[in-house]
VEXDRENPA-665887 format. One record per residue: residue number from 1; residue in three letters; x, y, z of N, C-alpha, C in turn. Coordinates in steps of 0.02 Angstrom, whole numbers, always signed. Atoms other than C-alpha are relative to their C-alpha. Layout:
- num, residuo, n.u, n.v, n.w, ca.u, ca.v, ca.w, c.u, c.v, c.w
- NUM, ALA, X, Y, Z, X, Y, Z, X, Y, Z .
...
END
This chain:
- num, residuo, n.u, n.v, n.w, ca.u, ca.v, ca.w, c.u, c.v, c.w
- 1, MET, -5, +63, -35, -128, -289, -389, -31, -54, -44 .
- 2, SER, +28, +55, +40, -152, -453, -481, -22, -56, +47 .
- 3, GLY, +26, +54, -41, -247, -603, -415, -54, +22, +47 .
- 4, GLU, +55, -13, -46, -386, -616, -288, +24, +37, +62 .
- 5, TYR, -14, -34, -63, -390, -501, -138, -62, -3, +44 .
- 6, CYS, +55, +2, -48, -498, -492, +18, -9, +68, +32 .
- 7, VAL, +16, -61, -37, -586, -342, +91, -50, -18, +55 .
- 8, SER, +47, +7, -56, -668, -345, +262, -33, +69, +8 .
- 9, ILE, +38, -62, -4, -804, -213, +267, -30, +3, +70 .
- 10, MET, +22, -6, -69, -837, -152, +444, -34, +67, +12 .
- 11, ARG, +32, -62, -22, -961, -26, +507, +31, +19, +67 .
- 12, HIS, -26, -22, -65, -896, +80, +650, -40, -30, +56 .
- 13, ALA, +34, +28, -58, -939, +16, +823, -50, +51, +28 .
- 14, LYS, +55, -40, -29, -1082, +85, +930, +26, +67, +27 .
- 15, SER, -20, -66, -22, -1068, +272, +956, -40, +23, +61 .
- 16, ASP, +31, -27, -61, -1114, +373, +1109, -44, +60, -17 .
- 17, TRP, +47, -53, +17, -1269, +474, +1070, -7, +51, +56 .
- 18, ASP, +5, -46, -57, -1261, +552, +1244, +63, +42, +10 .
- 19, ALA, -62, -39, -6, -1085, +621, +1219, -15, +72, -19 .
- 20, GLU, +11, -71, +14, -1070, +808, +1210, +36, +22, -64 .
- 21, ALA, -31, -16, +65, -1007, +804, +1030, -41, +56, -32 .
- 22, ARG, +34, -55, +32, -1047, +963, +935, -33, -21, -66 .
- 23, THR, +27, +22, +65, -1078, +871, +771, -2, -76, -3 .
- 24, ASP, +2, +72, +12, -1118, +696, +707, +71, -26, -12 .
- 25, PHE, -68, +19, +17, -939, +687, +640, +42, -11, +63 .
- 26, GLU, -40, +2, -61, -869, +712, +816, -24, -51, +52 .
- 27, ARG, +28, +47, -49, -976, +580, +902, +49, -59, +13 .
- 28, PRO, -47, +54, -16, -862, +455, +995, -34, -67, +10 .
- 29, LEU, +27, +65, -16, -883, +272, +1033, -29, -1, +71 .
- 30, ALA, +27, +15, -67, -990, +217, +1179, +43, -56, +30 .
- 31, PRO, -37, +57, -29, -913, +95, +1304, -16, -67, -34 .
- 32, ARG, +19, +61, +35, -1011, -44, +1218, +36, -3, -68 .
- 33, GLY, -35, -2, +64, -934, +11, +1053, +73, -20, +6 .
- 34, GLU, -71, +19, -11, -758, -3, +1122, +6, -74, +12 .
- 35, ARG, +0, +73, -13, -797, -178, +1188, -12, -39, -64 .
- 36, ASP, +18, +36, +61, -877, -232, +1024, +57, +3, -51 .
- 37, ALA, -57, -6, +47, -730, -166, +920, +55, -49, +20 .
- 38, ARG, -51, +48, -23, -609, -268, +1027, -21, -72, -13 .
- 39, ARG, +24, +68, +12, -717, -423, +1014, +3, -18, -74 .
- 40, MET, -2, +13, +72, -731, -408, +826, +73, -6, -25 .
- 41, ALA, -71, +5, +18, -542, -380, +811, +27, -68, +20 .
- 42, LYS, -23, +66, -23, -512, -538, +912, -26, -54, -48 .
- 43, TRP, +27, +48, +48, -628, -636, +796, +39, +4, -66 .
- 44, LEU, -34, -11, +63, -543, -561, +644, +71, -28, +1 .
- 45, SER, -71, +20, -6, -369, -605, +709, +12, -74, -13 .
- 46, VAL, -9, +72, +12, -400, -792, +687, -29, -22, -67 .
- 47, GLN, +27, +17, +66, -476, -784, +513, +58, -8, -51 .
- 48, ALA, -50, +10, +53, -382, -833, +354, +16, +65, -37 .
- 49, PHE, -6, -62, +38, -403, -656, +287, +15, +60, +46 .
- 50, VAL, -17, -53, -47, -328, -552, +429, +25, +61, -39 .
- 51, PRO, -21, -60, +37, -312, -373, +364, +73, +19, +15 .
- 52, GLU, -68, -25, -5, -138, -305, +331, +0, +77, +4 .
- 53, GLN, +7, -72, +0, -202, -127, +318, -74, +18, +7 .
- 54, ILE, +68, -25, -7, -357, -24, +359, -5, +66, -36 .
- 55, VAL, +18, -65, +30, -437, +117, +259, -63, +21, +36 .
- 56, SER, +55, -20, -43, -554, +218, +369, -24, +71, -11 .
- 57, SER, +29, -67, -5, -670, +366, +376, +36, +38, +56 .
- 58, THR, -32, -42, -51, -604, +512, +478, -49, +22, +55 .
- 59, ALA, +47, -16, -54, -762, +528, +585, +27, -32, +64 .
- 60, VAL, -30, +22, -63, -715, +507, +769, -17, -73, +16 .
- 61, ARG, +18, +69, -17, -813, +345, +795, +33, -51, -45 .
- 62, ALA, -34, +45, +46, -736, +266, +640, +75, -2, +15 .
- 63, VAL, -71, -3, -18, -560, +324, +689, +12, -43, +62 .
- 64, GLN, -9, +40, -61, -581, +248, +863, -8, -74, -15 .
- 65, THR, +10, +70, +18, -647, +85, +789, +62, -26, -36 .
- 66, ALA, -59, +22, +39, -504, +74, +663, +62, -6, +43 .
- 67, ARG, -59, +3, -44, -373, +111, +796, -2, -61, +45 .
- 68, ILE, +7, +59, -43, -440, -24, +912, +16, -63, -40 .
- 69, VAL, -13, +59, +42, -439, -152, +771, +73, -3, -21 .
- 70, ALA, -70, -1, +22, -268, -98, +705, +47, -22, +56 .
- 71, GLU, -42, +17, -57, -191, -111, +878, -6, -75, +16 .
- 72, ALA, +12, +70, -16, -270, -282, +910, +31, -46, -52 .
- 73, LEU, -31, +40, +54, -199, -343, +743, +75, +13, -6 .
- 74, GLY, -72, -8, -1, -22, -297, +790, +25, +68, -25 .
- 75, GLY, -20, -67, +20, -20, -113, +744, +4, +9, -76 .
- 76, ILE, +1, -7, +73, -64, -128, +560, -13, +73, -19 .
- 77, PRO, +9, -70, +20, -62, +36, +462, -73, +17, -16 .
- 78, VAL, +67, -26, +16, -219, +142, +442, +9, +61, -45 .
- 79, THR, +4, -58, +44, -253, +263, +300, -66, +34, +14 .
- 80, TRP, +61, -39, -17, -378, +401, +342, -24, +34, -63 .
- 81, ARG, +28, -30, +60, -495, +459, +204, -63, +39, +18 .
- 82, ASP, +57, -44, -16, -611, +609, +232, -62, -18, -40 .
- 83, GLU, +58, +13, +43, -722, +560, +86, -39, -62, +19 .
- 84, LEU, +37, +59, -22, -774, +399, +173, -52, +16, +53 .
- 85, TYR, +51, -19, -48, -876, +494, +302, -67, +5, -37 .
- 86, LEU, +66, +4, +31, -1056, +452, +253, +3, -8, -75 .
- 87, ALA, -10, +9, +72, -992, +400, +81, -57, -39, -32 .
- 88, GLY, +48, +36, +40, -1111, +343, -54, +33, -57, -37 .
- 89, LEU, -23, +60, +35, -1095, +190, -163, +55, +16, -50 .
- 90, ASP, -52, -16, +50, -991, +279, -296, +69, +5, +31 .
- 91, VAL, -64, -6, -34, -852, +327, -175, +23, -67, +29 .
- 92, LEU, -18, +64, -30, -858, +158, -88, +23, -51, -52 .
- 93, THR, -22, +48, +52, -845, +57, -250, +67, +22, -29 .
- 94, GLU, -66, -23, +23, -700, +167, -308, +54, -21, +50 .
- 95, THR, -47, +20, -52, -614, +132, -142, +13, -75, -3 .
- 96, LEU, -4, +73, +4, -650, -54, -157, +43, -23, -59 .
- 97, ALA, -36, +18, +61, -574, -58, -332, +75, +14, +4 .
- 98, GLN, -71, -18, -7, -407, +8, -266, +28, -30, +65 .
- 99, PRO, -22, +31, -62, -349, -119, -136, +71, +20, +19 .
- 100, PRO, -67, -20, -22, -201, -58, -33, +43, -60, +20 .
- 101, ALA, -35, +61, -22, -154, -238, +16, -41, -60, -23 .
- 102, ARG, +34, +62, +19, -199, -418, -24, -60, -13, +46 .
- 103, ASN, +54, +5, -49, -305, -423, +136, -4, +67, +35 .
- 104, TRP, +6, -67, -30, -373, -258, +197, -71, +10, +27 .
- 105, MET, +65, -15, -31, -517, -179, +292, -21, +71, -17 .
- 106, LEU, +32, -64, +11, -634, -36, +253, -45, +14, +59 .
- 107, VAL, +41, -19, -57, -710, +53, +404, -40, +63, -18 .
- 108, GLY, +41, -57, +19, -857, +168, +373, -68, +0, +33 .
- 109, HIS, +65, -16, -27, -1040, +208, +396, -58, -27, -42 .
- 110, ASN, +63, +13, +36, -1218, +161, +350, -29, +68, -20 .
- 111, PRO, +27, +56, +39, -1315, +176, +240, +47, -24, -55 .
- 112, GLY, -45, +18, +55, -1169, +170, +118, +28, -70, +3 .
- 113, LEU, -30, +67, -5, -1090, +11, +186, -51, -54, -14 .
- 114, GLU, +52, +50, +14, -1254, -83, +180, -11, -4, -76 .
- 115, GLU, +6, +0, +73, -1271, -30, -3, +59, -34, -32 .
- 116, LEU, -60, +31, +27, -1092, -86, -35, -3, -76, +7 .
- 117, VAL, +6, +72, -11, -1123, -258, +40, -49, -30, -51 .
- 118, GLU, +48, +24, +50, -1276, -278, -72, +27, +6, -71 .
- 119, PHE, -32, -7, +66, -1176, -217, -222, +47, -59, -11 .
- 120, CYS, -48, +56, +6, -1042, -348, -189, -36, -66, -11 .
- 121, ASP, +39, +61, +6, -1172, -485, -172, -75, +18, -2 .
- 122, PRO, +70, -23, +5, -1344, -433, -239, -52, -48, +30 .
- 123, GLN, +47, +48, -29, -1426, -591, -167, +6, -6, +76 .
- 124, ILE, -15, +7, -72, -1361, -565, +10, -60, +13, +44 .
- 125, ARG, +58, -16, -42, -1520, -487, +79, -50, -58, -1 .
- 126, ALA, +47, +56, +6, -1626, -631, +15, +23, -61, +41 .
- 127, ARG, -28, +56, -38, -1510, -756, +101, +9, +15, +74 .
- 128, SER, -14, -20, -69, -1489, -658, +263, -60, -11, +45 .
- 129, ARG, +53, +8, -50, -1588, -697, +418, -10, +65, +39 .
- 130, PHE, +2, -63, -35, -1559, -518, +476, -32, +54, -43 .
- 131, VAL, +30, -56, +36, -1661, -364, +429, +54, +51, -17 .
- 132, LYS, -53, -49, +9, -1512, -248, +452, +64, -38, -16 .
- 133, LEU, -61, +34, +19, -1358, -308, +359, +61, +24, +39 .
- 134, MET, -60, -30, -30, -1234, -189, +442, -16, +36, +66 .
- 135, PRO, +6, -34, -64, -1271, -156, +625, +70, +23, +21 .
- 136, THR, -65, -25, -22, -1132, -69, +720, +49, -58, +13 .
- 137, ALA, -57, +46, -8, -965, -163, +718, -5, -64, -40 .
- 138, ALA, +6, +60, +42, -1027, -294, +594, +55, +0, -53 .
- 139, ILE, -50, +9, +52, -903, -364, +469, -25, -50, -51 .
- 140, TYR, +8, +47, +55, -928, -443, +299, +67, -3, -35 .
- 141, ALA, -63, +9, +37, -773, -514, +216, -17, -28, -69 .
- 142, PHE, +11, +19, +69, -772, -531, +27, +65, -13, -36 .
- 143, ALA, -56, +11, +45, -651, -603, -100, -19, +31, -66 .
- 144, LEU, +10, -32, +65, -634, -502, -260, +59, -16, -45 .
- 145, THR, -53, +5, +50, -537, -528, -419, +0, +65, -37 .
- 146, PRO, -2, -65, +34, -478, -363, -491, -23, -5, -73 .
- 147, THR, +24, -5, +68, -565, -315, -650, +7, +73, -21 .
- 148, ALA, -1, -70, +21, -578, -157, -750, -46, +41, +45 .
- 149, THR, +42, -45, -38, -646, -11, -652, -50, +32, -47 .
- 150, PRO, +28, +11, -66, -786, +20, -616, -19, -73, +12 .
- 151, LEU, +22, +66, -19, -832, -136, -522, -74, -8, -19 .
- 152, ALA, +69, +14, +17, -996, -220, -568, -35, -33, +59 .
- 153, PRO, +37, +35, -53, -1134, -280, -451, +14, -76, -4 .
- 154, GLY, -15, +72, -3, -1099, -458, -394, +74, -15, -10 .
- 155, CYS, -71, +6, +13, -911, -430, -408, +38, -40, +53 .
- 156, ALA, -36, +30, -56, -870, -520, -245, -34, -65, +23 .
- 157, ARG, +23, +64, -29, -887, -688, -160, +8, +7, +76 .
- 158, ILE, -3, -8, -73, -931, -685, +26, +42, -56, +31 .
- 159, LEU, -42, +47, -37, -803, -768, +139, -26, -11, +70 .
- 160, ALA, +23, +5, -70, -876, -731, +310, -41, +61, +18 .
- 161, HIS, +40, -54, -29, -995, -625, +409, +1, -10, +76 .
- 162, GLN, +4, +4, -73, -992, -583, +593, -27, +65, +27 .
- 163, ARG, +25, -59, -37, -1076, -464, +713, +9, -13, +74 .
- 164, PRO, -16, +9, -71, -1041, -433, +897, -49, -43, +39 .
- 165, LYS, +51, +37, -38, -1205, -506, +960, +3, -75, -13 .
- 166, LEU, -6, +72, +15, -1163, -674, +878, +61, -31, +34 .
- 167, LEU, -60, +26, -34, -998, -690, +971, -17, -19, +72 .
- 168, VAL, +15, +24, -68, -1007, -788, +1132, +53, +24, +47 .
END
């Protein structure tokens, strides 16, 4: 892909710790998580960088989040990637360097996503008023210009940030 592209990085919405999931991977969304995912999708739908595709972890809570967002954005396609479950910075930057569309979304987990946001903009924590950069369902949108792989720290320009608690 040539030219600038946008990636919206979203942490899965709030999961249900009281669910009878056998493993962390199988933990579903809580009712609050479902509501937050819909609210964030609504916010995203009016932005200039509406995703055309989603790349998501296959963990249940990420799948549910991605499906809610995809449906709210008109049924955009979702690609499921097992390696995004609790992925580290190396896997996440490799994923970021291979955009599937001009505007796309990555749905995953902390602590990797928080590390990715700081990788994209190393000064973001110093400018943030929040201790936690990626609470559940938070989105950071970045503009990137493709360069040689691997990507370097500071490779992106922040376009927007939103979290459910900031939406009225």
